[in-house]
C-alpha positions in Angstrom: 0.1 0.4 -0.1 1.0 3.8 -0.7 -0.3 6.6 1.3 -1.6 8.4 -1.5 -3.2 11.7 0.8 -0.6 14.3 1.8 -1.6 18.0 4.0 1.0 21.0 3.3 1.0 23.6 6.2 1.6 26.8 4.0 -0.7 29.2 6.2 1.9 31.1 8.1 2.5 34.4 8.1 6.0 33.9 7.9 7.1 37.1 9.7 10.7 35.9 11.5 11.0 35.7 7.2 10.9 39.7 6.7 11.6 41.6 4.3 11.7 39.0 2.4 7.4 37.8 3.4 6.4 41.3 3.3 5.0 40.7 -0.6 5.5 37.2 -0.7 4.2 34.1 1.3 6.9 32.3 3.0 6.5 29.0 0.9 6.9 30.8 -2.2 10.4 31.8 -0.8 13.1 29.8 -3.8 16.2 27.9 -2.6 17.8 26.9 -5.6 15.6 28.2 -8.3 12.5 26.1 -6.2 10.2 27.4 -3.7 9.7 25.6 -0.4 6.1 24.8 -1.5 7.2 23.0 -4.5 9.7 21.0 -2.9 7.3 19.5 -0.2 4.9 19.0 -3.3 7.6 17.3 -5.7 8.4 14.7 -2.3 5.3 13.7 -1.9 4.8 13.5 -5.6 7.5 11.4 -6.0 6.6 8.9 -3.4 3.4 8.4 -5.4 0.5 10.4 -3.6 -2.4 11.8 -5.4 -4.4 14.1 -3.6 -3.0 17.0 -1.6 -4.2 19.7 0.6 -2.6 22.8 1.1 -4.3 25.4 3.5 -3.3 28.9 3.2 -4.3 32.0 5.2 -1.5 35.3 4.4 -1.2 36.2 0.5 -3.4 32.9 -0.2 -3.9 34.4 -3.8 -0.7 34.0 -4.6 -0.5 30.5 -3.6 -3.5 29.8 -5.6 -1.5 31.3 -8.4 1.8 29.3 -8.3 -1.0 26.0 -8.1 -3.0 27.1 -11.2 0.6 28.0 -13.0 2.3 25.0 -12.2 -0.1 22.5 -13.1 1.3 19.8 -10.8 0.0 16.1 -12.6 -1.8 15.4 -8.8 -5.1 16.7 -7.7 -4.3 19.8 -5.3 -6.9 21.7 -2.7 -6.6 24.9 -1.6 -7.8 25.4 2.1 -8.8 28.3 3.0 -7.9 30.0 6.3 -8.2 33.8 5.2 -10.5 34.9 7.9 -9.6 32.6 10.7 -5.9 30.5 11.8 -6.6 27.4 13.2 -3.2 26.9 14.3 -1.3 23.5 12.8 -4.1 20.5 14.1 -7.2 22.9 13.6 -5.6 23.2 10.2 -5.0 19.4 9.4 -8.1 18.6 10.3 -10.2 20.9 8.2 -7.5 20.7 5.5 -7.8 16.8 5.7 -11.8 16.8 5.7 -11.8 14.9 2.2 -9.2 12.2 3.1 -12.2 10.0 5.0 -10.1 7.3 7.0 -7.2 7.3 5.1 -4.1 7.8 6.6 -1.9 11.1 5.1 1.0 12.7 5.0 1.7 16.2 7.1 4.5 18.2 5.8 5.8 21.4 6.8 7.9 23.4 3.7 9.4 25.5 6.1 12.4 22.8 5.7 13.9 22.4 2.7 13.1 19.2 1.3 14.6 17.1 -1.3 15.2 13.7 -3.0 17.1 12.7 -0.1 14.3 12.6 1.8 12.5 9.9 -0.4 13.6 6.7 1.0 12.9 7.9 4.7 9.3 9.3 3.7 9.3 5.4 2.6 10.5 3.6 6.0 7.8 6.3 7.6 5.4 4.8 5.5 6.5 1.1 6.4 6.7 1.4 10.0 3.2 3.2 10.5 1.6 0.8 8.2 2.7 -1.9 10.3 1.2 -0.2 14.0 -1.4 1.8 12.7 0.1 4.7 15.2 0.9 8.7 14.4 4.9 8.8 13.4 6.9 11.5 13.3 10.4 12.1 11.2 12.9 13.3 13.4 16.5 14.6 13.4 19.5 14.5 15.6 20.1 18.4 16.2 23.7 18.0 16.0 22.4 17.6 12.2 21.0 20.6 11.9 22.8 23.9 11.1 21.3 26.1 13.2 22.5 25.8 17.2 19.7 27.8 18.7 17.5 24.7 18.4 17.4 22.9 21.9 15.3 19.9 20.8 11.5 18.6 20.6 11.8 15.0 21.8 13.6 12.1 22.8 13.6 8.6 20.9 13.9 4.9 22.5 13.5 1.9 20.1 11.2 4.1 17.7 9.4 5.1 20.5 9.0 9.1 21.3 9.2 11.0 24.7 9.9 14.4 26.2 12.0 15.3 28.6 13.4 18.3 30.4 16.6 17.7 28.0 15.6 16.3 24.4 18.1 15.4 21.3 15.8 15.6 18.7 14.3 18.0 16.3 11.0 17.7 14.5 11.7 17.8 10.9 8.2 18.5 9.7 6.5 15.1 8.4 4.3 12.8 9.6 1.9 10.3 8.9 -1.0 11.0 10.9 -5.4 9.7 11.0 -8.0 11.8 11.2 -9.2 9.6 14.1 -7.1 11.4 16.4 -7.8 14.9 15.4 -11.3 14.3 15.3 -11.4 13.8 19.4 -9.9 17.5 20.0 -12.9 19.8 21.5 -11.3 22.9 20.4 -11.6 24.7 16.5 -8.1 25.8 17.0 -5.2 23.9 18.6 -1.8 23.0 17.8 -0.5 19.7 16.8 1.0 19.6 20.4 -1.6 19.0 22.2 -2.3 16.2 20.3 1.2 14.7 20.5 1.4 15.5 24.0 -2.0 12.4 24.9 -0.3 10.8 22.4 3.4 10.8 24.2 1.3 10.0 27.5 -0.7 7.1 26.1 2.8 5.6 24.6 1.4 5.6 21.0 3.5 8.1 19.1 6.3 6.6 16.9 9.8 8.3 15.7 12.1 7.7 12.8 15.2 9.0 13.0 16.0 11.0 10.0 20.1 10.9 8.5 19.9 13.9 6.4 21.3 17.3 7.3 18.6 19.5 8.6 18.3 23.1 6.5 15.4 24.9 8.1 14.3 28.2 6.9 12.5 30.0 10.2 14.8 33.5 10.2 15.9 35.8 7.5 19.5 35.5 8.5 19.4 31.8 8.5 17.9 32.2 5.0 20.8 34.3 3.9 23.2 31.7 5.8 21.7 28.3 4.0 21.8 30.6 0.8 25.6 31.0 1.2 26.1 27.3 1.8 25.6 26.4 -2.1 23.6 23.7 -1.3 23.4 20.9 -3.9 20.2 19.0 -4.2 
């Protein structure tokens, strides 16, 4: 089985990326002539995903125009959050309304995705389909070019924990399902709230990535990444 549904989180304001994001939404920032959004879409398509939902808010018309112009060979639906931002969890719940009971990928385009992640994406899928439990792709913070990351989780035998000191960063790629999301009563909620409950019940899985971690979160980091001359 190949997971054929994917959700891309593209509704953020990108304030820490200013002045780049004053007139351009963050997902449309380019690295090596490819936008962050395009990199996320292409990774999903390369795996075999056929149905993608993208949530939008800030400068959403530009994202819609970009999608229309590119004519990706996959079904893409825009989930609008123009009047109210729903946070990560609420955004995923709304954006996945047409996925039914099918599991799906959720990907954050803030990470600079490349074909190097394709094998890890497949491994992530294999583990999910075996255990039917949500799973996150994590990376040791030693592999991050940004030393400011303190770590989000720890990882032990594919089980995720959260402790006072954490060695692993969430890369922005996960597989989940709507069952764990529809339990939330709030319309606006973070995925962290969902993950904390799963961790408490020992039901959140993790897979370690071996890729060098490039994450675009500030204008200074953008300049640093450009100077590295990354080869995809």
